[in-house]
Structure formats: C-alpha cells, structure tokens
C-alpha positions in Angstrom: 0.0 0.0 0.0 1.1 3.5 -0.8 2.5 5.5 2.1 0.3 8.3 3.5 1.1 12.0 3.0 0.3 13.1 6.6 1.0 11.7 10.0 -1.1 11.7 13.1 0.0 14.8 15.1 0.9 16.9 12.0 -0.4 20.4 12.6 -0.7 23.9 11.2 -2.3 27.1 12.3 -3.7 30.2 10.8 -4.3 33.5 12.5 -6.3 36.5 11.4 -7.9 39.6 12.9 -11.6 39.7 11.9 -12.1 43.1 10.2 -15.3 44.9 9.5 -14.6 44.5 5.8 -14.4 40.7 6.3 -17.9 40.6 7.8 -19.5 43.0 5.3 -17.9 41.2 2.3 -19.0 37.8 3.6 -22.5 39.1 4.2 -22.6 40.4 0.7 -21.3 37.2 -0.9 -23.6 34.9 1.1 -26.6 37.2 1.4 -26.6 36.8 5.2 -27.3 40.4 6.2 -28.7 39.5 9.6 -28.6 42.3 12.1 -26.3 40.1 14.2 -23.6 40.9 11.7 -24.4 44.3 10.1 -26.5 46.4 12.5 -24.5 47.9 15.4 -27.5 49.7 16.8 -29.6 46.6 17.1 -26.8 44.5 18.5 -25.9 47.2 21.1 -29.2 46.4 22.8 -28.5 42.6 23.0 -26.5 40.5 25.5 -23.6 40.6 23.0 -23.5 44.4 23.0 -22.0 44.6 19.5 -22.0 42.9 16.1 -20.7 39.3 15.8 -19.0 37.6 12.9 -20.7 34.9 10.9 -20.0 31.4 12.3 -19.6 30.2 8.8 -16.8 32.8 8.2 -14.9 30.8 10.8 -15.5 27.7 8.8 -13.8 29.5 5.9 -10.8 30.1 8.1 -10.8 26.4 9.0 -10.7 25.8 5.2 -7.6 28.0 5.0 -5.9 25.9 7.6 -6.7 22.7 5.7 -5.2 24.3 2.6 -2.1 25.0 4.6 -1.9 21.4 5.6 -2.4 20.3 2.0 0.5 22.7 0.9 2.7 21.2 3.6 2.2 17.8 2.0 3.4 18.9 -1.4 7.0 18.2 -0.4 6.2 14.7 0.7 5.5 13.3 -2.8 1.7 14.0 -2.8 1.8 14.8 -6.5 0.2 11.4 -7.3 -2.9 12.1 -5.2 -5.0 15.2 -4.8 -6.5 15.9 -1.4 -10.0 17.2 -1.4 -12.4 18.1 1.4 -15.2 15.7 2.2 -16.6 18.2 4.7 -16.7 19.3 8.3 -18.4 17.4 11.1 -19.4 18.4 14.7 -19.0 22.1 14.0 -19.8 24.1 17.1 -19.6 27.8 17.7 -18.9 28.1 21.4 -18.4 31.8 21.9 -19.1 34.9 19.8 -16.3 36.4 17.6 -16.5 40.1 17.4 -15.2 42.5 14.8 -11.6 43.2 15.9 -11.0 39.8 17.5 -8.0 37.9 16.4 -8.7 34.2 15.9 -6.3 31.4 15.5 -7.3 28.1 13.8 -5.4 25.1 15.2 -5.6 22.2 12.7 -4.2 18.8 13.7 -4.3 15.4 12.0 -6.0 13.1 14.4 -6.7 9.9 12.4 -5.6 8.3 9.2 -7.4 5.6 7.2 -4.9 4.5 4.6 -7.2 2.0 3.0 -9.9 4.6 2.3 -7.2 7.3 1.7 -8.7 9.7 4.3 -7.3 11.8 7.1 -9.4 13.3 9.8 -8.4 16.4 11.6 -9.4 18.1 14.9 -9.9 21.9 14.6 -10.0 24.3 17.4 -10.4 28.1 16.9 -9.3 30.4 19.7 -9.5 34.1 20.2 -6.8 36.5 21.4 -7.7 35.7 25.0 -7.0 32.0 24.5 -10.7 31.1 24.7 -12.1 28.4 22.4 -14.7 30.0 20.1 -15.3 27.1 17.7 -14.4 23.5 17.1 -14.9 21.0 14.3 -13.6 17.8 12.6 -12.5 17.8 9.0 -12.1 15.0 6.6 -9.7 15.0 3.6 -9.9 12.4 0.9 -6.7 11.7 -1.0 -7.8 11.0 -4.6 -5.4 9.1 -6.9 -4.5 10.5 -10.3 -6.0 8.7 -13.3 
C-alpha cells in the first residue's frame, strides 16, 4: 500500500484579525445580512453588545488551515494524489467572535485511514484571549491521479 502523506499529530495554524470588511464582504457574498452581523444599533441592545462575525466565516478560516496542511504535503510526494475536502463534522460555535478579534485556527491530523485514503483532523479556533470559540472535525480524501 502506498505511504500516506500526513501523519497523526501533524499540525498547522492560521491567525487573522476579523475586520469589519471581512464581515461585510462575507455578508454580501452569502446574502446573510442579519442584524447580528451588520447592525451595530440593534446589537448594542443585546447581550452581545455589538456585532458578531458569521460562524460560517470561521469555517472559511478552517478551510484556509486545511489548505495550509495540503500545501505542507506537497514536499512529501503527494503529487500522485490530490487531497479534497469531504466536509466538516461536529462544527460548534462556542463563543461569539466580534469585529476586531484575532482568531487562530489550530488544525491537527487526528486519524488516518490508509485503505480509504482519508485523514481526519481536529480543529480548534481560539481568540486573542485564548478562549475556544469554535471546534470541528475535518475529513480530507486523497484521490489518486487517473
């Protein structure tokens, strides 16, 4: 059997400060113009006290981290297989992310299934205070070239 391109414990991280433009561009692209994200006056009257970023924007950052892991494999002979995302499981948004927060996505290979050519990763997203704001599991499928 062909060797695998990642190992359990391999990890990457990605950090970004969530800007107002990130939230507004994401809202425009997706059509999610909820007051939660784009109306400061409404949100000032809530328990949050201000606008919150879209949870799915964090999933986009998770995807960036998976891309970093894929790029890390390019030097390991992965040219004969193309890794593609099979999706995210157990996504949970545990705390709000506010405009101006800096989030770090921690992406770690947790399991490998060489027969099915899949790797599963644990994802944890933390804010600048070290608090976990989101978690998920991600599955990559390694597809052989024809």
